[in-house]
C-alpha positions in Angstrom: -4.0 -102.1 -17.8 -6.1 -104.7 -19.5 -8.1 -105.5 -16.4 -9.1 -101.8 -16.1 -10.3 -101.6 -19.7 -13.9 -102.2 -20.8 -12.9 -105.3 -22.8 -11.2 -106.8 -19.7 -14.2 -106.0 -17.5 -16.7 -107.5 -19.9 -14.6 -110.5 -20.6 -14.0 -111.2 -17.0 -17.7 -110.7 -16.2 -18.8 -113.1 -18.9 -16.2 -115.6 -17.9 -17.0 -115.4 -14.2 -20.8 -115.7 -14.9 -20.3 -118.8 -17.1 -17.8 -120.3 -14.7 -20.1 -119.9 -11.7 -23.1 -121.4 -13.7 -21.0 -124.3 -15.1 -19.5 -125.0 -11.6 -22.9 -125.2 -10.0 -24.3 -127.3 -13.0 -21.3 -129.6 -12.8 -21.7 -130.1 -9.1 -25.4 -130.9 -9.5 -24.7 -133.2 -12.4 -22.0 -135.0 -10.5 -24.3 -135.5 -7.5 -27.0 -136.7 -9.8 -24.9 -139.1 -11.8 -23.3 -140.5 -8.6 -26.7 -141.3 -7.1 -27.9 -142.4 -10.5 -25.1 -144.9 -10.9 -25.6 -146.3 -7.4 -29.3 -146.7 -7.9 -28.8 -148.3 -11.3 -26.2 -150.7 -9.9 -28.6 -151.6 -7.1 -31.4 -152.1 -9.5 -29.3 -154.3 -11.7 -28.2 -156.4 -8.8 -31.8 -156.7 -7.5 -33.0 -157.7 -11.0 -30.3 -160.4 -11.1 -31.3 -161.6 -7.6 -35.0 -161.7 -8.7 -34.1 -163.8 -11.7 -32.0 -166.2 -9.6 -34.7 -166.5 -7.0 -37.2 -167.3 -9.7 -34.9 -170.0 -11.0 -34.4 -171.5 -7.5 -38.2 -171.6 -6.9 -38.9 -173.0 -10.4 -36.2 -175.7 -10.7 -34.9 -178.2 -8.3 -31.8 -179.1 -10.4 -29.0 -177.1 -8.6 -26.5 -177.7 -11.4 -29.0 -176.0 -13.8 -29.6 -173.2 -11.3 -25.9 -172.7 -10.9 -25.3 -172.6 -14.6 -28.2 -170.3 -15.3 -27.1 -168.0 -12.4 -23.6 -167.7 -13.9 -25.1 -166.7 -17.2 -27.5 -164.2 -15.7 -25.2 -162.3 -13.4 -22.7 -159.6 -14.2 -19.2 -161.0 -14.6 -17.9 -158.6 -12.0 -20.4 -159.6 -9.3 -21.0 -162.7 -7.2 -24.2 -164.5 -6.3 -24.8 -166.2 -3.0 -27.8 -168.6 -2.8 -28.8 -169.7 0.8 -31.0 -172.6 0.5 -30.8 -173.0 4.2 -28.6 -171.6 6.9 -25.8 -174.0 6.2 -26.7 -174.9 2.6 -25.4 -172.1 0.3 -23.7 -171.6 -3.1 -21.3 -168.8 -4.2 -20.8 -168.1 -7.8 -17.5 -167.2 -9.6 -16.5 -163.6 -10.5 -14.1 -162.0 -13.0 -13.2 -159.4 -10.3 -10.3 -161.2 -8.5 -10.4 -158.5 -5.8 -14.0 -159.4 -4.9 -13.8 -162.0 -2.1 -16.2 -164.9 -1.6 -18.5 -164.3 1.3 -19.6 -167.2 3.5 -23.1 -167.7 4.9 -21.8 -166.8 8.3 -20.4 -163.4 7.1 -23.6 -162.5 5.3 -25.9 -163.6 8.2 -23.8 -161.7 10.6 -25.3 -158.5 9.3 -28.8 -157.9 10.8 -30.1 -156.2 7.6 -29.1 -159.2 5.5 -30.4 -161.7 8.1 -33.8 -160.0 8.0 -34.1 -161.1 4.3 -34.4 -164.7 5.4 -36.4 -164.1 8.6 -38.7 -161.3 7.5 -38.9 -162.0 3.8 -38.0 -158.5 2.8 -35.7 -157.1 0.1 -32.6 -155.3 1.1 -30.3 -152.9 -0.9 -27.3 -151.5 0.9 -23.7 -150.6 0.7 -21.7 -152.5 3.2 -18.2 -152.6 4.7 -17.8 -156.2 5.8 -15.4 -157.1 8.6 -13.6 -159.6 6.5 -13.3 -157.3 3.5 -11.4 -154.0 3.4 -13.2 -152.9 0.3 -16.8 -151.7 0.4 -19.4 -153.7 -1.5 -22.9 -153.1 -2.8 -25.2 -156.0 -1.8 -28.9 -156.8 -2.3 -30.9 -159.6 -0.9 -34.0 -161.3 -2.3 -35.9 -163.8 -0.1 -37.1 -167.2 -1.4 -40.8 -167.7 -1.0 -40.9 -171.5 -0.9 -38.0 -172.1 1.4 -36.3 -170.3 4.2 -33.6 -169.0 2.1 -32.4 -166.0 0.2 -30.5 -164.9 -2.8 -27.7 -162.3 -2.3 -26.0 -160.5 -5.2 -23.1 -158.2 -4.5 -20.2 -156.5 -6.3 -17.4 -154.1 -5.4 -18.2 -150.4 -5.1 -15.1 -149.7 -7.2 -17.1 -150.5 -10.3 -19.6 -147.8 -9.5 -16.8 -145.4 -8.6 -15.1 -146.0 -11.9 -18.3 -145.3 -13.7 -18.8 -142.2 -11.7 -15.2 -141.1 -12.3 -15.6 -141.6 -16.0 -18.8 -139.5 -16.0 -17.1 -136.9 -13.9 -14.2 -136.7 -16.4 -16.7 -136.2 -19.2 -18.5 -133.5 -17.4 -15.3 -131.7 -16.5 -14.0 -131.9 -20.0 -17.3 -130.6 -21.3 -17.1 -127.8 -18.7 -13.6 -126.9 -19.7 -14.5 -126.8 -23.4 -17.5 -124.6 -22.5 -15.3 -122.2 -20.5 -12.8 -122.0 -23.4 -15.5 -121.4 -25.9 -17.1 -118.9 -23.5 -13.8 -117.1 -23.1 -13.4 -116.8 -26.9 -17.0 -115.8 -27.4 -16.8 -113.3 -24.5 -13.6 -111.8 -25.8 -15.0 -111.5 -29.3 -18.3 -110.1 -28.1 -16.7 -107.6 -25.7 -14.2 -106.5 -28.4 -17.0 -106.0 -30.9 -19.0 -104.0 -28.3 -16.1 -102.0 -27.1 -14.4 -101.3 -30.4 -16.8 -98.4 -31.1 -16.4 -97.2 -27.5 -12.6 -97.2 -27.9 -13.0 -95.1 -31.1 -15.3 -92.7 -29.2 -12.8 -92.5 -26.3 -10.1 -91.6 -28.8 -12.4 -89.1 -30.4 -13.2 -87.6 -27.0 -9.5 -87.2 -26.3 -9.1 -85.5 -29.6 -12.0 -83.2 -28.8 -10.5 -82.4 -25.4 -7.3 -81.4 -27.3 -9.4 -79.1 -29.5 -9.5 -81.2 -32.7 -13.2 -80.7 -33.4 -13.0 -82.2 -36.9 -12.6 -85.7 -35.4 -15.3 -88.1 -36.5 -16.0 -91.5 -35.0 -16.7 -94.3 -37.6 -20.2 -95.8 -37.4 -19.5 -99.6 -37.3 -23.0 -100.8 -36.3 -26.5 -99.7 -36.7 -27.6 -100.5 -33.1 -27.6 -98.3 -30.0 -23.8 -98.0 -30.2 -24.1 -96.8 -33.8 -26.6 -94.3 -32.7 -24.2 -93.2 -29.9 -21.5 -92.8 -32.5 -23.8 -90.6 -34.7 -24.8 -88.6 -31.6 -21.0 -88.2 -30.8 -20.3 -86.9 -34.3 -23.2 -84.5 -34.0 -21.9 -83.3 -30.7 -18.5 -82.7 -32.2 -20.0 -80.6 -34.9 -22.1 -78.6 -32.4 -19.1 -78.1 -30.2 -17.0 -76.9 -33.1 -19.8 -74.5 -34.1 -20.3 -73.1 -30.6 -16.5 -72.9 -29.9 -16.0 -71.0 -33.1 -18.9 -68.7 -32.2 -17.5 -68.2 -28.7 -14.0 -67.6 -30.2 -15.4 -65.0 -32.6 -17.4 -63.3 -29.8 -14.3 -63.3 -27.6 -12.1 -61.9 -30.4 -14.8 -59.3 -31.1 -15.1 -58.4 -27.5 -11.3 -58.2 -27.2 -11.0 -56.0 -30.2 -13.8 -53.7 -28.9 -12.2 -53.5 -25.5 -8.7 -52.9 -26.9 -9.9 -50.2 -29.3 -11.8 -48.4 -26.6 -10.4 -45.1 -25.3 -12.1 -45.7 -22.0 -10.8 -48.3 -19.5 -13.0 -51.3 -18.8 -12.7 -53.6 -15.8 -15.0 -56.5 -14.9 -14.9 -57.5 -11.3 -16.5 -60.3 -9.4 -17.9 -60.1 -5.9 -14.5 -61.0 -4.4 -13.0 -57.9 -5.9 -11.0 -60.0 -8.4 -10.3 -58.5 -11.9 -11.8 -60.8 -14.5 -11.5 -58.7 -17.7 -9.4 -55.5 -18.4 -8.2 -53.5 -21.4 -5.0 -51.5 -21.9 -6.5 -48.1 -20.7 -7.6 -49.8 -17.5 -4.2 -51.3 -17.1 -2.7 -47.9 -17.5 -4.9 -46.6 -14.8 -3.9 -49.4 -12.5 -0.2 -48.9 -13.2 -0.5 -45.2 -12.4 -2.3 -46.0 -9.1 0.4 -48.6 -8.2 3.1 -46.1 -8.9 1.5 -43.3 -6.9 0.9 -45.6 -3.9 4.4 -47.3 -4.2 2.9 -50.7 -4.9 4.8 -53.2 -7.1 2.6 -54.7 -9.7 2.3 -58.4 -9.7 0.2 -61.2 -11.3 -2.3 -60.9 -8.5 -3.3 -57.3 -9.1 -4.3 -55.3 -6.0 -7.6 -53.4 -6.5 -7.3 -49.7 -5.8 -9.1 -48.5 -2.6 -11.4 -46.2 -4.6 -12.6 -49.1 -6.7 -13.0 -51.4 -3.7 -15.2 -48.9 -1.9 -17.2 -48.2 -5.0 -17.6 -52.0 -5.6 -19.0 -52.6 -2.1 -21.4 -49.6 -2.5 -22.7 -50.8 -5.9 -23.2 -54.4 -4.7 -25.1 -53.3 -1.6 -27.2 -50.7 -3.4 -27.5 -52.7 -6.7 -27.5 -49.5 -8.7 -25.0 -47.6 -10.9 -22.6 -45.3 -9.1 -19.8 -43.0 -10.2 -16.7 -41.4 -8.7 -13.9 -39.1 -9.8 -10.3 -39.6 -8.7 -7.1 -37.7 -9.3 -4.0 -39.8 -10.0 -0.7 -38.8 -11.5 -2.0 -35.4 -12.5 -4.9 -36.8 -14.5 -8.6 -36.8 -13.7 -10.4 -40.2 -13.9 -14.1 -40.7 -13.7 -15.2 -44.2 -12.7 -18.7 -45.3 -13.6 -19.6 -48.7 -12.1 -22.7 -50.8 -12.9 -23.8 -54.1 -11.4 -23.8 -57.4 -13.4 -26.6 -59.7 -12.7 -26.9 -63.5 -12.7 -30.7 -63.5 -13.0 -31.6 -61.7 -9.8 -28.2 -62.1 -8.1 -25.4 -59.5 -8.4 -22.4 -61.6 -9.5 -20.1 -58.7 -10.1 -19.7 -55.2 -11.6 -18.4 -53.6 -14.7 -16.4 -50.4 -14.3 -15.8 -47.9 -17.1 -12.8 -45.7 -16.3 -12.8 -42.5 -18.4 -9.8 -40.1 -18.6 -11.4 -36.6 -18.2 -8.1 -34.7 -18.1 -8.4 -33.3 -21.6 -12.1 -32.4 -21.1 -11.3 -30.6 -17.9 -8.4 -28.8 -19.6 -10.6 -27.9 -22.5 -13.2 -26.5 -20.2 -10.5 -24.5 -18.5 -9.0 -23.4 -21.8 -12.5 -22.4 -23.0 -13.0 -20.3 -19.9 -9.5 -18.8 -20.3 -10.1 -18.2 -24.0 -13.3 -16.3 -23.3 -11.6 -14.3 -20.5 -8.6 -13.6 -22.7 -10.7 -12.5 -25.7 -12.8 -10.3 -23.4 -9.6 -8.9 -21.9 -8.1 -8.2 -25.3 -11.2 -6.5 -26.6 -12.1 -4.6 -23.5 -9.0 -2.4 -23.5 -9.2 -1.2 -27.2 -13.0 -0.8 -26.9 -12.6 1.3 -23.8 -10.0 3.4 -25.6 -12.2 3.8 -28.6 -15.1 4.8 -26.5 -13.1 7.2 -24.3 -11.2 9.0 -27.1 -14.3 9.2 -29.4 -16.3 10.7 -26.5 -13.4 13.2 -26.0 -13.7 14.2 -29.7 -17.4 14.4 -29.5 -17.4 16.5 -26.3 -14.7 18.8 -27.8 -12.3 18.1 -25.1 -9.5 18.1 -27.7 -9.6 21.7 -28.8 -6.7 21.9 -31.2 -6.4 20.1 -34.5 -3.2 18.4 -33.3 -4.9 17.0 -30.2 -7.8 15.7 -32.4 -5.4 14.1 -34.8 -3.6 12.5 -32.0 -6.9 11.1 -30.5 -8.0 10.0 -34.0 -4.6 8.2 -34.5 -5.1 6.4 -31.2 -8.6 5.4 -32.3 -7.2 4.2 -35.6 -4.4 2.1 -33.9 -6.9 0.5 -31.5 -9.3 -0.3 -34.3 -6.4 -1.9 -36.3 -5.5 -3.9 -33.2 -9.1 -5.2 -32.9 -9.0 -6.0 -36.6 -5.7 -7.9 -36.2 -7.1 -9.8 -33.2 -10.3 -10.8 -35.1 -8.3 -11.8 -38.2 -5.9 -13.9 -36.3 -8.8 -15.6 -34.4 -10.4 -16.4 -37.7 -7.1 -17.6 -39.2 -6.5 -19.8 -36.2 -10.0 -21.2 -36.4 -9.6 -22.1 -40.1 -6.3 -23.8 -39.3 -7.9 -25.8 -36.4 -10.6 -26.9 -38.8 -8.1 -28.0 -41.4 -9.1 -25.3 -43.9 -5.6 -23.7 -44.2 -4.6 -23.1 -47.8 -0.9 -23.7 -48.6 0.6 -22.4 -51.8 3.8 -24.5 -51.9 6.8 -23.7 -54.0 10.5 -24.3 -54.0 12.3 -22.1 -51.4 16.0 -21.5 -51.5 17.0 -21.3 -47.9 19.8 -18.7 -48.0 18.0 -15.7 -49.7 14.8 -16.6 -47.9 16.4 -16.4 -44.4 18.6 -13.4 -45.2 15.5 -11.4 -46.4 13.6 -12.1 -43.2 16.6 -11.3 -40.9 17.2 -8.1 -42.8 13.6 -7.1 -42.1 14.4 -7.3 -38.3 17.8 -5.6 -38.4 16.1 -2.2 -37.7 14.1 -3.2 -34.6 17.0 -5.2 -33.3 19.4 -2.2 -33.6 16.9 0.1 -31.8 16.9 -2.3 -28.9 20.6 -2.8 -29.0 20.1 -6.6 -29.6 22.6 -8.5 -31.8 20.8 -10.5 -34.5 22.9 -13.3 -35.9 22.2 -15.8 -38.8 24.1 -19.1 -39.3 23.5 -21.6 -42.0 25.4 -25.0 -42.3 24.1 -25.6 -45.8 23.0 -22.3 -47.5 22.5 -23.9 -50.9 19.7 -26.3 -49.8 16.1 -25.8 -50.5 12.7 -27.1 -49.4 9.1 -27.2 -50.7 6.7 -25.0 -48.6 4.4 -22.0 -48.6 6.9 -19.1 -48.3 4.3 -16.6 -46.9 3.3 -19.1 -44.1 6.9 -20.0 -43.2 7.8 -16.3 -43.2 4.8 -15.8 -40.8 6.2 -18.5 -38.5 9.7 -17.0 -38.5 8.4 -13.5 -38.1 6.4 -14.5 -35.0 9.3 -16.4 -33.5 11.9 -13.7 -34.2 9.6 -10.9 -33.0 8.8 -12.9 -29.9 12.5 -13.3 -29.2 13.2 -9.6 -29.7 10.4 -8.6 -27.5 11.7 -10.7 -24.6 15.4 -10.1 -24.9 17.0 -7.2 -23.0 19.4 -4.7 -24.4 22.9 -6.0 -25.3 21.2 -9.5 -25.8 21.6 -11.9 -28.6 19.1 -13.6 -30.9 20.5 -16.4 -33.0 18.9 -17.9 -36.1 20.5 -21.2 -37.0 19.8 -23.5 -39.9 20.7 -27.1 -40.4 19.9 -29.4 -43.3 19.3 -33.2 -43.0 18.4 -35.9 -45.5 14.7 -35.4 -45.3 14.0 -32.1 -43.5 15.3 -28.6 -42.8 15.7 -27.6 -39.1 15.7 -23.9 -37.9 16.5 -22.7 -34.4 15.6 -19.2 -33.0 17.5 -18.8 -29.8 17.6 -15.8 -27.4 19.2 -15.1 -24.0 16.2 -13.2 -22.7 13.9 -13.6 -19.7 13.1 -17.3 -20.4 9.9 -19.2 -19.5 9.1 -20.9 -16.2 8.8 -24.7 -16.1 5.2 -24.4 -15.0 4.3 -22.4 -18.1 6.5 -24.1 -20.6 3.9 -26.7 -21.6 1.3 -24.0 -22.5 3.4 -21.6 -24.7 1.6 -22.8 -27.8 -1.9 -22.2 -26.3 -3.9 -19.2 -27.5 -3.3 -15.9 -25.6 -0.2 -17.3 -23.9 1.1 -13.7 -23.7 -1.0 -13.3 -20.6 1.7 -15.3 -18.8 3.5 -12.9 -16.5 6.9 -14.0 -17.6 6.1 -13.2 -21.2 4.1 -9.9 -20.8 4.0 -7.6 -23.7 6.2 -4.6 -23.2 4.8 -1.2 -23.5 3.8 -0.2 -27.0 3.8 -3.8 -28.4 0.8 -4.7 -30.4 0.8 -8.5 -29.9 -2.4 -10.5 -29.5 -1.0 -13.7 -27.8 -2.0 -15.8 -30.8 1.3 -15.8 -32.7 2.8 -19.1 -31.2 -0.5 -20.9 -31.6 -0.7 -19.9 -35.3 3.0 -20.8 -35.8 2.4 -24.3 -34.5 -0.6 -24.9 -36.7 1.3 -23.6 -39.8 4.3 -26.0 -39.1 2.0 -28.9 -38.5 0.1 -28.1 -41.7 3.5 -28.6 -43.5 3.8 -32.0 -41.7 6.5 -30.5 -39.5 7.3 -30.3 -35.8 7.8 -27.4 -33.5 9.2 -27.5 -30.0 10.6 -25.2 -27.3 13.3 -25.3 -24.6 13.7 -22.6 -22.0 15.1 -21.8 -18.6 13.8 -18.9 -16.6 16.3 -16.0 -16.7 18.6 -17.7 -19.1 16.8 -17.7 -22.5 14.5 -19.6 -24.8 15.1 -21.7 -27.9 12.3 -22.5 -30.5 13.0 -25.3 -33.0 10.9 -26.3 -36.0 11.4 -28.8 -38.8 10.0 -28.7 -42.3 10.2 -31.7 -44.7 12.4 -30.9 -47.7 9.9 -32.3 -50.2 6.2 -32.2 -49.0 4.6 -31.7 -52.4 2.7 -35.0 -52.1 1.5 -34.2 -48.6 
C-alpha cells in the first residue's frame, strides 16, 4: 500500500503540514484584506467628504460646488450635501442599483444626525429601511453652517474587491499546494530511495544472500547508513561462514566420535546428539517398549542423573546395562556465566572393555590351568625318578616318556601362544603360492584317514570344481584344515561322519568341514574362536588328546590374514559346520 510506505507517509506529512499552514495563512490574509478594504473604502469616502466640505465652506456658488463634487467623488458613490435640514443636494452615480437617499432618510439615523448636531465625523455600514442593500456611509460636518456632507456607496463594491482578493489568495494557495505536493513527493522519493534499496538488501540478507550490496547514492547520513549496511553485510557473511564452519567441524567431530554425546537443557530436552547417542536411545526405547518419535523421551537414568548434576553443579557418572551392553554415562554441567543452563552427557560403550577384562582374566586362568597340569606331572614324575620309586628300567623309561610328552605339550602351548600373539600384532609371514585344490585337499584328507579309521568315523571329501586353484600360503591353509578336521574328529562319536566339501566361485574358494558330533550350545557358539575355548564343557578334550584350546583362534587369524572369512554353525547334539572362504587371487593383498 502506498499510504503505508515511507514515501506516502513523508508525502502526506509534508502536504498536511503545508496545507495547515496555508489554510491558517489564507484565513488570516482574508480577514486582513477584508478589513483592509473596508477601512480603505471608508477612508476614501471620508477623504471625498472632506474635500466636498472644504468646497462648500470655501465657495458659495452651488453650481460650482456641484460640478466639483461630481468630479471629486468616485463614480460608484453618491454625495449628499445638507446645507440645512431641508436644503440638500444628491449627486449622480454610475451604480444604478445605488438609490438616492433623501435628507429625511439620512437624518432618521441617530449616528448620522449627530454629524449635524454634534459636529462629529461618522463612518459606518448601514442597512437603511428604504434600501435592501447595505451601504457604507461617512458624514463630515460643515463648520460654518449647520449642515453636513454625506458620502456613501454600496457594500457590494467592497465585497467584489474582497472576493477578487480571496480568489487570488486561493489560487496562490492552490498553486503552493501543488508545488508542495511535487516537491514533497520528489524530496520523499529522494530520501526514501536509498531506504528502499536497503530494505531490499535486508530482505536478501534475511534469505541468506550475504553478497548483497546497497548502492551509495548520497554522501549524507543516508549514504553513511548505506555504507554501514554494506559493512554489516560483510561482517554477517564472515560470522555466518565462521559459525557454519564451526558447526560443520563440531558435527564432523561428533559424528566421528565412538562415544555418544548428548547436550540437554534444564527442561530435559535434547539439543544436540550424535549417531552413537541415537543408538543408545533406540536401544533404550526398544527395551522399554517405547515408540521413537520426533519428541524424544529422555531415559529415566539420564533424567535422574540430569537432576542430580544440576542440583550439585558437579560432574557425575553412572553405568547402565541395556540390550546386553554396558554403557557408562558421564554428565557434566554447562554454565551460562554462573548459571547452569544444561548438561553435556558422554555415553561410552564399555561392553568390549568389560569383555576384554573378562577375557584377560579367563586367559590368565586358562594359561595357568594349562601349565599347572604338565608342570605338576613333570614335578611328580621327576621326583619319582630322583627318589628311585621307579626301580626297573622300564618304569623309569615310562616316567621319562611321560615327562618328555608333557614338556612337548608345554612347548606346543608356548609356541602357539607366541604364534597367536604375532598374528594379533600383524606380524604373520605368508609365503603365498599357487595351490591346486584337488591334490592339496586329497593329501590333507589322506593324512587323517588313519585316525578316522581308528575311531570308526567316515571321512568324506567332495569337490564341485577339482581343477580350480587359489593363491595362498599352503602351510598356513593346511594348518587351518588340520585344526578344523582334527577338531571335528575329536568331537564326533563312533560311526559318525566328517564331510569336507569344496565349492568354487568367481572370486573365492569356499571349504566346509561338517560333522554330526556333539555340537555346540547357543550360549557358547559366539566364543568358539576365543583362545582356550576347549575349556567349554561341550567341547572338552577327550582323554589322551594333546590340544591346547588355541587351534580355532589361530585358524581364524590365518584366514583373516588371507583376507578371508571363517564362520561356524552348530546345534547341540546334532553337529557342527565350519566354513571358510579364501580369495582365489590375493597376491596383491
